[in-house]
C-alpha positions as CSV (number, residue, x, y, z in Angstrom):
1,X,-25.1,12.0,25.9
2,X,-23.0,12.9,22.8
3,X,-20.8,10.1,21.6
4,X,-17.5,10.7,19.8
5,X,-15.9,8.5,17.2
6,X,-13.2,6.3,18.7
7,X,-10.5,7.8,16.6
8,X,-11.0,11.2,18.2
9,X,-10.1,9.6,21.6
10,X,-6.6,8.6,20.4
11,X,-3.9,10.9,21.7
12,X,-0.4,10.6,20.4
13,X,0.6,7.3,22.0
14,X,4.1,6.6,23.2
15,X,5.8,3.8,21.2
16,X,5.2,0.6,23.1
17,X,8.2,-1.1,21.7
18,X,10.7,-1.8,24.5
19,X,13.9,0.1,24.0
20,X,17.2,-1.3,25.2
21,X,18.8,2.2,25.4
22,X,17.9,5.0,27.8
23,X,15.0,7.2,26.6
24,X,17.2,10.3,26.4
25,X,20.0,8.7,24.3
26,X,21.2,10.4,21.2
27,X,19.4,9.3,18.0
28,X,22.6,7.6,16.6
29,X,22.7,5.5,19.8
30,X,19.3,4.0,19.4
31,X,19.6,0.3,20.1
32,X,17.7,-2.9,19.6
33,X,14.0,-3.1,19.7
34,X,11.8,-6.0,20.7
35,X,8.2,-6.3,19.4
36,X,5.7,-6.7,22.3
37,X,4.5,-10.2,22.9
38,X,1.3,-11.3,21.0
39,X,-0.6,-14.5,20.7
40,X,-0.7,-16.4,17.4
41,X,-3.6,-18.8,17.1
42,X,-4.5,-21.1,14.1
43,X,-8.1,-22.1,14.3
44,X,-9.4,-25.5,13.2
45,X,-10.6,-24.0,9.9
46,X,-7.2,-22.5,9.1
47,X,-7.9,-18.9,10.1
48,X,-5.0,-17.1,11.7
49,X,-5.5,-14.9,14.7
50,X,-2.9,-12.4,15.9
51,X,-3.8,-11.0,19.3
52,X,-1.8,-8.3,21.0
53,X,-3.0,-6.8,24.3
54,X,-2.4,-3.0,24.8
55,X,-4.1,-1.5,27.7
56,X,-3.1,2.1,27.6
57,X,-6.5,3.2,26.2
58,X,-9.9,1.6,26.1
59,X,-9.7,1.0,22.3
60,X,-9.5,-2.1,20.2
61,X,-8.3,-2.1,16.6
62,X,-9.0,-4.9,14.1
63,X,-7.2,-5.6,10.8
64,X,-8.1,-8.5,8.5
65,X,-6.2,-9.5,5.4
66,X,-7.4,-12.1,2.9
67,X,-4.5,-13.5,1.0
68,X,-6.7,-14.9,-1.8
69,X,-8.8,-11.7,-2.3
70,X,-6.4,-9.4,-4.1
71,X,-7.0,-7.9,-7.6
72,X,-4.5,-10.3,-9.1
73,X,-7.4,-12.8,-8.7
74,X,-9.6,-10.7,-11.0
75,X,-10.6,-12.6,-14.2
76,X,-9.2,-10.9,-17.3
77,X,-11.6,-8.2,-18.4
78,X,-13.2,-8.0,-15.0
79,X,-10.5,-5.9,-13.3
80,X,-12.1,-4.2,-10.2
81,X,-14.0,-7.3,-9.1
82,X,-12.0,-8.0,-6.0
83,X,-12.2,-4.3,-5.0
84,X,-16.0,-4.2,-5.4
85,X,-16.4,-7.5,-3.5
86,X,-14.4,-6.2,-0.5
87,X,-16.1,-2.8,-0.4
88,X,-19.6,-4.3,-0.7
89,X,-19.1,-6.4,2.4
90,X,-20.4,-3.6,4.7
91,X,-23.3,-2.8,2.4
92,X,-25.5,-5.6,3.8
93,X,-25.6,-9.0,5.3
94,X,-28.3,-11.6,5.6
95,X,-29.5,-9.9,8.9
96,X,-28.5,-6.3,8.4
97,X,-28.9,-3.8,5.6
98,X,-26.3,-1.0,4.9
99,X,-28.2,1.5,6.9
100,X,-28.5,-0.8,9.9
101,X,-24.7,-1.4,9.8
102,X,-24.0,2.3,9.6
103,X,-26.4,3.1,12.4
104,X,-24.8,0.5,14.6
105,X,-21.4,1.9,14.0
106,X,-22.5,5.5,14.4
107,X,-24.3,4.8,17.7
108,X,-21.0,3.6,19.4
109,X,-18.7,5.9,17.5
110,X,-16.9,3.0,15.7
111,X,-15.3,2.8,12.3
112,X,-15.3,-0.1,9.8
113,X,-13.8,-0.2,6.3
114,X,-12.9,-2.7,3.7
115,X,-11.2,-2.7,0.3
116,X,-8.6,-4.5,-1.8
117,X,-5.1,-4.1,-3.0
118,X,-3.2,-6.0,-5.7
119,X,-2.2,-9.0,-3.6
120,X,-4.9,-9.2,-0.9
121,X,-8.2,-7.8,0.3
122,X,-8.3,-6.1,3.6
123,X,-10.4,-4.5,6.3
124,X,-10.1,-2.4,9.4
125,X,-12.3,-1.5,12.3
126,X,-11.9,0.4,15.6
127,X,-14.2,0.1,18.6
128,X,-14.2,1.1,22.3
129,X,-13.4,-1.7,24.7
130,X,-17.0,-1.7,26.0
131,X,-18.3,-2.4,22.5
132,X,-16.1,-5.4,21.9
133,X,-18.9,-7.9,21.6
134,X,-20.7,-5.7,19.0
135,X,-17.4,-5.5,17.1
136,X,-17.0,-9.2,16.9
137,X,-20.6,-9.7,16.0
138,X,-20.5,-7.1,13.2
139,X,-17.2,-8.2,11.7
140,X,-18.1,-11.9,11.7
141,X,-21.5,-11.2,10.2
142,X,-19.8,-9.1,7.5
143,X,-17.3,-11.7,6.6
144,X,-19.5,-14.7,6.9
145,X,-22.9,-13.6,5.7
146,X,-22.6,-10.7,3.1
147,X,-25.7,-10.3,0.9
148,X,-24.3,-8.1,-1.9
149,X,-27.6,-6.3,-2.6
150,X,-28.1,-5.7,-6.3
151,X,-29.0,-2.1,-5.9
152,X,-25.9,-1.4,-3.8
153,X,-23.7,-3.2,-6.3
154,X,-25.2,-1.2,-9.2
155,X,-24.7,2.0,-7.4
156,X,-21.1,1.3,-6.4
157,X,-20.2,0.3,-9.9
158,X,-21.6,3.5,-11.3
159,X,-19.8,5.5,-8.6
160,X,-16.5,3.8,-9.5
161,X,-16.9,4.5,-13.2
162,X,-17.7,8.1,-12.5
163,X,-14.8,8.3,-10.0
164,X,-12.3,7.2,-12.7
165,X,-13.3,10.1,-14.9
166,X,-13.0,12.5,-11.9
167,X,-9.6,11.0,-11.0
168,X,-8.2,11.5,-14.5
169,X,-8.9,15.2,-14.2
170,X,-6.2,15.2,-11.5
171,X,-3.1,13.4,-13.0
172,X,-1.5,12.9,-9.7
173,X,-4.3,10.5,-8.7
174,X,-3.9,8.2,-11.7
175,X,-0.3,8.4,-12.9
176,X,0.8,5.4,-10.8
177,X,-1.8,3.3,-12.6
178,X,-0.5,4.4,-16.0
179,X,3.1,3.8,-14.8
180,X,2.6,0.3,-13.5
181,X,0.4,-0.6,-16.5
182,X,3.1,0.5,-18.8
183,X,5.9,-1.1,-16.8
184,X,4.3,-4.5,-16.2
185,X,2.1,-4.7,-19.3
186,X,-0.2,-7.7,-19.3
187,X,1.4,-9.1,-16.2
188,X,-0.7,-9.3,-13.0
189,X,1.0,-6.3,-11.4
190,X,0.0,-4.1,-14.3
191,X,-3.7,-4.3,-13.4
192,X,-5.5,-1.4,-11.9
193,X,-6.9,-2.4,-8.5
194,X,-10.1,-0.4,-9.0
195,X,-10.6,-1.6,-12.6
196,X,-11.3,0.5,-15.6
197,X,-14.3,2.2,-17.2
198,X,-14.6,-0.8,-19.5
199,X,-14.1,-3.7,-17.0
200,X,-16.3,-2.2,-14.3
201,X,-19.2,-1.9,-16.7
202,X,-19.1,-5.6,-17.4
203,X,-19.2,-6.8,-13.8
204,X,-22.5,-8.1,-12.4
205,X,-23.8,-8.7,-9.0
206,X,-23.7,-12.5,-9.5
207,X,-20.0,-12.3,-10.4
208,X,-19.3,-10.4,-7.2
209,X,-21.2,-13.1,-5.1
210,X,-19.3,-15.8,-7.0
211,X,-15.9,-14.1,-6.3
212,X,-16.8,-14.1,-2.6
213,X,-17.8,-17.8,-2.6
214,X,-14.6,-18.8,-4.4
215,X,-12.0,-16.6,-2.7
216,X,-13.3,-15.8,0.8
217,X,-12.2,-18.8,2.8
218,X,-10.9,-18.9,6.5
219,X,-7.7,-20.7,5.7
220,X,-6.5,-17.6,3.7
221,X,-7.5,-15.1,6.3
222,X,-5.2,-13.3,8.8
223,X,-7.1,-11.5,11.6
224,X,-5.1,-9.2,13.7
225,X,-6.4,-7.4,16.8
226,X,-4.5,-4.9,19.0
227,X,-5.9,-3.1,22.1
228,X,-7.6,-3.3,25.4
229,X,-8.9,-6.8,25.7
230,X,-8.1,-10.2,27.1
231,X,-6.5,-12.4,24.5
232,X,-7.9,-15.6,25.9
233,X,-11.4,-14.2,26.1
234,X,-11.3,-12.7,22.6
235,X,-9.8,-15.9,21.1
236,X,-12.8,-17.9,22.6
237,X,-15.3,-15.4,21.2
238,X,-13.7,-15.4,17.7
239,X,-13.4,-19.2,17.7
240,X,-17.1,-19.5,18.4
241,X,-18.2,-16.9,15.8
242,X,-16.1,-18.2,12.9
243,X,-16.6,-22.0,13.7
244,X,-19.2,-22.3,10.9
245,X,-16.8,-21.0,8.2
246,X,-15.4,-24.1,6.5
247,X,-12.0,-24.2,4.8
248,X,-11.4,-25.0,1.1
249,X,-8.7,-24.7,-1.4
250,X,-8.4,-21.6,-3.5
251,X,-6.5,-21.4,-6.8
252,X,-4.7,-18.1,-6.7
253,X,-2.7,-17.1,-9.8
254,X,1.1,-17.3,-9.6
255,X,2.8,-13.9,-10.2
256,X,5.3,-14.2,-13.0
257,X,8.5,-12.4,-12.4
258,X,8.7,-9.5,-14.8
259,X,12.2,-9.1,-16.2
260,X,13.7,-5.6,-15.8
261,X,13.1,-3.4,-18.8
262,X,16.0,-3.0,-21.2
263,X,16.5,0.4,-22.8
264,X,14.2,3.4,-22.5
265,X,10.5,3.2,-23.3
266,X,8.2,6.2,-22.9
267,X,4.4,6.7,-22.7
268,X,2.8,10.1,-23.3
269,X,-0.7,10.4,-21.8
270,X,-2.1,13.5,-23.5
271,X,-4.2,15.9,-21.4
272,X,-4.6,18.9,-23.7
273,X,-5.7,21.3,-20.9
274,X,-2.8,20.4,-18.5
275,X,-0.7,23.3,-17.2
276,X,1.8,20.9,-15.6
277,X,3.6,17.7,-16.6
278,X,3.5,14.8,-14.2
279,X,6.1,12.1,-14.6
280,X,7.2,8.7,-13.3
281,X,10.4,6.9,-14.4
282,X,12.0,3.7,-13.2
283,X,12.0,0.0,-13.6
284,X,11.2,-3.3,-11.8
285,X,12.3,-3.2,-8.2
286,X,12.5,-6.0,-5.6
287,X,10.4,-8.3,-3.4
288,X,9.2,-7.1,0.0
289,X,10.9,-10.1,1.7
290,X,14.2,-9.6,-0.1
291,X,17.3,-9.4,2.2
292,X,18.1,-6.1,0.3
293,X,14.8,-4.4,1.4
294,X,16.2,-2.7,4.4
295,X,19.5,-1.6,2.7
296,X,17.4,-0.3,-0.2
297,X,15.3,1.8,2.2
298,X,18.5,3.3,3.7
299,X,19.9,4.2,0.3
300,X,16.5,5.5,-1.0
301,X,16.1,7.8,2.0
302,X,19.1,9.7,0.6
303,X,18.0,9.6,-3.0
304,X,14.3,10.4,-2.8
305,X,12.8,9.2,0.5
306,X,12.8,12.4,2.6
307,X,12.4,16.2,2.2
308,X,16.1,16.8,2.1
309,X,16.8,13.9,-0.4
310,X,18.9,14.5,-3.4
311,X,16.1,14.8,-5.9
312,X,13.8,16.9,-3.7
313,X,16.7,19.2,-2.8
314,X,17.5,19.8,-6.5
315,X,14.0,20.0,-8.0
316,X,12.2,21.8,-5.2
317,X,14.5,23.4,-2.7
318,X,17.3,24.7,-5.0
319,X,15.5,25.2,-8.3
320,X,11.8,25.6,-7.4
321,X,10.7,23.4,-10.3
322,X,8.2,21.5,-8.3
323,X,6.6,21.2,-4.9
324,X,7.6,17.5,-4.5
325,X,10.1,15.0,-5.9
326,X,10.3,11.5,-4.4
327,X,11.4,8.0,-5.2
328,X,9.9,4.8,-3.8
329,X,9.7,1.0,-4.1
330,X,6.3,-0.7,-4.1
331,X,5.8,-3.5,-1.5
332,X,5.0,-6.8,-3.2
333,X,5.5,-10.5,-2.8
334,X,7.1,-10.5,-6.2
335,X,9.3,-7.8,-7.7
336,X,7.3,-4.6,-7.5
337,X,8.0,-1.3,-9.2
338,X,10.7,1.4,-8.5
339,X,9.7,4.9,-9.4
340,X,11.0,8.4,-9.3
341,X,8.1,10.8,-9.2
342,X,7.5,14.5,-9.7
343,X,5.6,17.2,-11.6
344,X,6.5,20.6,-13.0
345,X,5.0,23.5,-15.0
346,X,4.8,22.9,-18.8
347,X,7.6,25.3,-19.6
348,X,10.1,23.5,-17.3
349,X,9.3,20.0,-18.3
350,X,12.5,19.4,-20.2
351,X,14.6,21.0,-17.5
352,X,13.1,19.0,-14.7
353,X,13.4,15.7,-16.5
354,X,17.0,16.4,-17.5
355,X,17.8,17.4,-13.9
356,X,16.3,14.1,-12.6
357,X,18.4,12.0,-14.9
358,X,21.5,14.0,-14.1
359,X,21.0,13.4,-10.4
360,X,20.5,9.7,-11.1
361,X,23.7,9.7,-13.1
362,X,25.6,11.5,-10.4
363,X,24.2,9.0,-7.8
364,X,25.9,6.2,-9.8
365,X,29.2,8.1,-10.3
366,X,29.7,9.6,-6.8
367,X,27.7,7.3,-4.6
368,X,27.2,8.4,-1.0
369,X,29.5,9.6,1.8
370,X,29.9,8.0,5.3
371,X,28.2,11.1,6.7
372,X,25.2,10.7,4.4
373,X,24.9,7.0,5.2
374,X,24.9,7.7,8.9
375,X,22.3,10.5,8.4
376,X,20.0,8.1,6.6
377,X,20.3,5.5,9.3
378,X,19.5,8.0,12.0
379,X,16.6,9.4,10.1
380,X,15.0,6.0,9.5
381,X,15.3,5.0,13.2
382,X,13.8,8.3,14.2
383,X,10.8,7.9,11.8
384,X,10.1,4.3,12.6
385,X,8.4,4.7,16.0
386,X,5.4,6.9,14.8
387,X,4.6,4.3,12.1
388,X,3.5,1.7,14.8
389,X,2.4,3.8,17.7
390,X,-1.4,3.4,17.4
391,X,-3.3,0.2,17.8
392,X,-4.4,0.3,14.2
393,X,-0.8,0.8,12.9
394,X,0.4,-2.1,15.1
395,X,-2.4,-4.4,13.9
396,X,-1.5,-3.5,10.3
397,X,2.1,-4.3,11.0
398,X,1.3,-7.7,12.4
399,X,-0.7,-8.5,9.3
400,X,2.1,-7.4,7.0
401,X,4.6,-9.5,8.9
402,X,2.4,-12.5,8.5
403,X,1.5,-11.9,4.9
404,X,5.1,-11.4,3.7
405,X,6.5,-14.2,5.9
406,X,8.8,-11.8,7.7
407,X,8.1,-12.8,11.3
408,X,8.8,-11.0,14.5
409,X,12.5,-11.0,13.9
410,X,12.1,-8.5,11.1
411,X,11.2,-5.9,13.8
412,X,13.5,-7.3,16.5
413,X,16.5,-7.0,14.1
414,X,15.4,-4.0,12.2
415,X,17.8,-1.5,13.7
416,X,20.6,-4.0,13.6
417,X,20.2,-4.4,9.8
418,X,20.0,-0.7,9.3
419,X,23.3,-0.3,11.2
420,X,24.9,-3.2,9.2
421,X,24.4,-1.4,5.9
422,X,27.8,-0.3,4.6
423,X,29.1,1.9,1.9
424,X,29.9,-1.2,-0.1
425,X,26.3,-2.3,0.3
426,X,25.1,1.1,-0.8
427,X,27.3,1.0,-4.0
428,X,25.8,-2.4,-4.9
429,X,22.3,-1.2,-4.1
430,X,22.7,1.8,-6.4
431,X,24.1,-0.3,-9.3
432,X,21.4,-3.0,-8.9
433,X,18.2,-1.1,-8.1
434,X,18.6,2.4,-9.6
435,X,18.6,2.0,-13.4
436,X,20.4,4.6,-15.3
437,X,19.8,3.7,-19.0
438,X,17.0,1.2,-18.6
439,X,13.9,3.1,-17.8
440,X,10.1,3.1,-18.3
441,X,9.0,6.7,-18.4
442,X,5.4,8.0,-18.2
443,X,4.5,11.6,-18.8
444,X,1.0,13.0,-18.3
445,X,0.5,16.5,-19.7
446,X,-0.1,18.6,-22.7
447,X,0.9,16.6,-25.7
448,X,2.0,19.5,-27.8
449,X,4.4,20.5,-25.0
450,X,5.9,17.2,-24.1
451,X,6.1,15.5,-27.6
452,X,9.5,17.1,-28.3
453,X,10.8,16.5,-24.9
454,X,9.9,12.8,-25.2
455,X,11.8,12.5,-28.5
456,X,15.0,13.7,-26.8
457,X,14.8,11.0,-24.2
458,X,14.1,8.0,-26.5
459,X,12.8,7.0,-29.9
460,X,10.5,4.3,-28.4
461,X,7.5,6.5,-27.7
462,X,3.9,5.5,-27.3
463,X,0.9,7.9,-26.9
464,X,-2.6,7.8,-25.7
465,X,-5.3,10.2,-24.6
466,X,-6.2,10.5,-21.0
467,X,-9.9,10.2,-22.1
468,X,-9.2,6.7,-23.5
469,X,-10.7,4.0,-21.4
470,X,-8.3,2.2,-19.0
471,X,-4.8,2.9,-18.1
C-alpha cells in the first residue's frame, strides 16, 4: 500500500480560533479572538510542554525550541557551531544511524527537521496520529542521544562551505547577512547563523559534541505539540521518555543593546558580473515584546508590508523599477533590525534609491490618512488567520509566545490592540522607527556602477568583494 507524506494530507483548515462575531461579518467588524485552550506542563527537569488538542485531522505536529541553543552562543571564530549541532541531531543517535532515521520517517510518511536561528535552536516534526508512539520515540532519541558521527559532521561542514559560495552567486540569498553584519558589527546580532567559510572550516566534531553537552538541557527546552492526541496520555509518555534528562545551568551571553546608528554609513559589496543592484537600508528596530510591536506592524503594512504598500507601489507598480520592494522588522528579544529592501537593474540604481529615500521622506512629512490606517487594520486582521490555521503553524505560535514571554493574552487582545492604534500613534511610530537621515545602507552589485551612486548618498563608504570570506 502506497504511503503519502503527512503534509500531503493537510487540506486548507478553517481557523480554529473562536470568533466572537458572525462568520459573515464584514472584515472591519472582526471582533475579539480567543486562543483555543492548551495545557502547559513543567516537568521535574524544567522542560516545558505545551499541548493543544486539535482533532479535525489525524495529524500531530511537534515544535521544539531550545532557548540556549541559538547562534549567539557560538564562540567567537566558530560561528555556525549552533547551526551544525542542531542539524546533525537527525544524522545519528546511539541506536540509529542517519539512514535508519530516514527510513523510519519515510515508511510512515513523516517529516522531521532541525536547525538554529540567532536566539534559539529549533526543530519540527509531523506524524499521523497512529504513529504517535514512533514520533515520541524518535524525537526523544534525537534530543537525548545524538551521536554526531564524524563522517556526517565532516560532510555537512563541507556542504555548508560550498553552500555559502553558491549563495553568494545569488545576492538576494545573502544580502541580509551583509546588512545585519554591517549594522550590528561585532555585536551578537551581527553574526551569520550559518557561519562563514572561515569559521566553519575551523569547527571539529568534538566541538559540536561539546556544544550539545553544554547547551542542550531540558530546563531550556520548550516542546509544543498540536494535533489529534490525548493531552494527558501524551504528557505521560513525554514525561517518561525525558525523565533521564537532567537539568543544569547554562551560561548564555547577554545581548547588548546596539544603539541606533547616527548618520549615514554605506557598504558596497562588489560583484563584478552583477546585472542588478540589491539594496538594504535601515537601522536598529525594536524588541519583539515591545508594546509598540503591534502598532509598528500596522504602520509598516502601509509603508512596505503588502503588495500595495507605498514603496512597492512606487518602485514596482508605478515605475517598474523592480519586481519587489518591502520593509520589515526582525523579531528578536533585543532590538533587531529594520530594513527597506529591493533590487533593480544596474542602470536604474540611482533612481530606485532616490525614490526609496523620497518615499521615506514623504512618509515623515505627510504621515497617513484615517482611510489608510483603517485599511491596514483590516488587512492585518484578514491575513492573520492563515498564519495559524495548520497544526504546525499553531505549534510554532505557542513556542513563540513562550519564548518571547508574550502569553496567551497576546493573541486574545491582538485585534483590540490593532484597533487601538491611532493616527497619533502612527505619527510617533514613523518618527521613532523609520529613520530618515540615520541609515545603514548595503548595496550588492557591480562596483563600477554603484561607486558613484554611493558617493552621492554619503562620504562614509566601505567596500568589499563578494568573494571575500565572511559577510
